[in-house]
N, C-alpha and C positions, 0 to 999 in steps of 0.2 A: 517843108513841114510834113511830118509823117501823119498818115491817116490813122485815126483812132478806130476805124472799122476793122473788125476781125475778118480774116480771109475765110470765105465760105465756099465750100465745094458744092456746086449745083449739079444735079443730075440732068441728063438730057431729056428732052420732051418724050422721046421714044421710050426711055427707061421709066419715066413717070407713068405713062399710059399702060405699058406692059405690066407694071407692078399693080396698078389698080385693077386691071383686067384679070390678072391671075388671082388677086385677092378675092374679087367678086366670084370668080369661078369656083374657088374652094368653098365659098359659103353657099353657093347655089345648089339646091337639091337636084339630084339627077335621078332619072327613072332608069333602072337597070332591068334587063331581062335575066331573071334568076331561075335556075332549074327548080321544078316543083319539089324534087327530092331533097333540096337543100333548105326548104322552108318548113320549120317545125311549129306546131300549135303553141299558143300562149299557155303558160302554166296555169292550171285551174281555170281555164276558159269556161265561163258559166253559160255561154250561149250554145244551144244545140244545133249541130249541122246535120240536117236530115236529107235523105235522098227522096224528097217529096215532089209533088208536081211543080212547085215553084223552083226547086233546084233543077229539075229537068228543063224547064223553060230557060233558066239562066245558062245551063250547059249548051242548049241549042243556040242561044244568042252568042255565046263565046265561040262556038264552032263556026258561026257565020261571020262575026265581026271582030272577034278577039275580046280581050278584057279592056273595056273602055276607061275604067277608073283604076289607077294603079293601087296595089295594096301597100301597106306600111309595115316595115319590119325593122328589127334591130339586130346587130351582130350577136350571135350566140357564142359565148366563151368556149363551148364544147364543139364548135364547128357549125358552119352554115348560118342560118338566120332564124330568129324567132318572130313569127307573125304577130303583129299587133292589131292590125285591121285588115280583113280580107280573107277570113277563113272560109266563107261560103264561095267566094270567087276561086279560091284555091281548089276546093272540092269540085266545083263546076268545071274548072280547067282540066282536072283529072278525067272527069266523065266525058269531056269534049275531046279527049285524046291529045291534049297539048303537053309539051315537055317543059315549057317555061311560062312565066307570067311576068308582067311589068310590076316592079316593086320600087318604092321609095325607101331607101335605107337611112335610118336616123340613129344617132347615138342618144338613147333614152335611158334614164334610170328606171327602177322598178315602178315607182309611183307615177312618173310621167307616162310610162307605157300602159299602166293599168287604167289611168283616166282616159287616154286616147282609145284604148280597147273598148271600154264601157260606152263612152260617148258615141263611138262609131256604130254601135249596135242598138242603143236605146232609141234611135230614130226609126227603127223598124215599126211597121204598122201593128203587128201582133206579136206580143211577147208572152211567154208562159209565166205564170206566177213564180216558178222556181228560178227562171232566168232573171226576172226583175229583182227577186230577193237577193240572189248572190251578187248581181251587178251592183245594186245599191250598197251592199255590205263592202264589196271590194273598193268601190270608189270612195265611200265615206272614210274607210280606213286609210286610203292613200291621201285623201285631203287632210286628214288629221295629222298624218306624218309630215306632209308638206308644210303644215302650219307651224311645226316645230314646238308642239305643246310640251312644256316641261312637266306638267302634272295633269291628272284627270280633272282637277278643278278648273284649270285654264283651258276652256273649250273653245275659245274664240280664235278665228283665223288672225294671223299677224296682220296688223294695219287696219283691222275692221272691228266692229262691235258685234259681229254676227257669229253664231256658232257654225261649225262645219256642216251640221245637219240642216241648218236653216239655209245655208248657201246651196246645198245640194237640192233641197226642196224647191227653191226658186228656179234652179236650173232645169229640173225635170217636170215642173208644174204639178207637184204634189205637196201635201202638207207635211210638216215634220212628223206628225203623229202617224200618218200613213207610211212614210218612209220607214219608221221604226217598226211598224206592224209587218211590213214586207220583210224586213231584215229578220224579224223574229221567226219567219217560216224556215230559215236556214237551220233552226234547231230541230226540225222534224227529221225522222229517219227517212231514208230514200223511198221506201215503199209508200209511206203516207204522203210524202211530197209528190210522188208520181200520181197519186190519186187526186191531189189538188190540181195538178196540171191537166188531168183527164176529166176534171169537173165532177168527179165522184164525191169529193168532199168540198164544200163551199169555203170561201176565203175566211169568213168570220169564225166558223167552227175550227178550221185549221189553225188559226191564230191561237185559240184557247188550248188546243191540243199540244201546241208547241211548248207549253209549260210542263207537260208530263215528262218524267224521267225517261231516258232512252229505253230502259228495260220495261217500263210501263207502256210505252208506245208499241213495243214488240208484242206484249200481252194483248193490247188493244186490237192488233191485227187478228189475233186468235179469236177474240170475242166478236169482232165484226164478221169474221168468216163463219163462226158457229151460228150466229143469229141472222146472217145474211142481211146486214143493215149497216148503214153509215151514220155517224153522230149528227144530230141536229145541233143548233147553237146552244139550246138549253141543256142538252145532254153533255155537250163538250164542256160547258161551264161547270156542270156538276162533277164531271170527271176531274177537272182541274182542281176544284175545291177539295174533293176527297184526297187527291194527290198531295196538295199543300198541307193537309191535316195529317198526312201519313197513314191514311186508312184505305187507300185504293188497292184493291186486289182483283185478280182475274174474275172471281165470282161476282164481285160488285159490277165489274165491267159488263159481264154477261147479262146481269139483271137489267142494267140501264139500257144496253143495246137491244134487249128483248122487249122493251116497252113499246106500246103502240104510240106512234108519233102524234103529238098534239095537233100537228097540221092535218093528220088524217081524221081526227075527231072533230075538228072545228072548221070544216070546209064551208065556204060561202059560195053559193051559186046564183048567178044573175042570168035570167033569160034574155034573149035578144029583144023581146018585146019591152022589157023593163028598161033596157039601155037605149032603145031606138030613139026616144025623145031627146036624147042628149047629143045625137049625131046626125049629120046630113043623111038624107034618104039613100044617097048613092053608096054609103058605107056598107060593106059586107060584114058579117059577124067576125071574120078573121081580122079585118082592118080595124074594127072597133076594139078587139082584144089587144091588138098591137099598139093602138093609141093609148089605151088605158095603162098598159105596162110602161110605156115611155113616160107618161105623166107620173106614175108612181115612182119610177126611178129618179125623175127630177126632184120630186118631193123628198125622197130618201137622201139624195145628195145634199139638198138644202139643209135638211135636219142635221146631217153629219157635219157640215161646215159650221152651222150654228153651235153645235156641241163642242167642236174643236176650238172655237174662239173662247 
């Protein structure tokens, strides 16, 4: 009687294991030592790489121990590699006199690379408003493209009921409103945005100024220079209103910027004797002031959260 079983050709045990091993090896990420000259910065990288004290400390560490955490890069179609994460380590390696640095090379599309680039930098302790603004904008745009939205009306991520900006807000620990306010700062001309980074213009006035036309922002620089003043929140709001009504001129800007600030007219002064009964006797005036500022900031954050709800 003939067997109904088909003849099956079996691979040897050695062939099976070598095949699995080679397959796993091709999927495993490798750390490569790549020449610094072959690593190019990410296009429109929003995070500033400065030769400051922190950079010098990183360079000293790399000089002594090398780069402990590999950078991430992707192949550049024009040759070499495009850095996705590790721009500061790259610069520190240059300062340390290194020729190469360890890098993990991944095949990433533009959106994947953008999200990794932003996420790897948002963890830093201190970020400038401009860095946060452009980072949020780049990541949100990448998230929307990944969601495959067919129209502006369909703003939800595929498979969820949440908007892309809501997902981003949850990831970075900000409200959706604050995310959009930061992104709005990218509408400022570079000179004004630099003043925000340098704390010459506060965040809230800067947000209002971002609604001015670009040519109006240029004129505002002139008015600020001639009057040697920067806009308060109320002044910025009035400038925005005049702009939206089509009545904002350089002369009006100069008049507004030449006003005496309301904050200068309505100063409130507390003596240490007045405040002393609210604090332990060991508190110095400086410590009392510091405590009051912290309490006011907490109160302001609470009010903002209630307003956003």
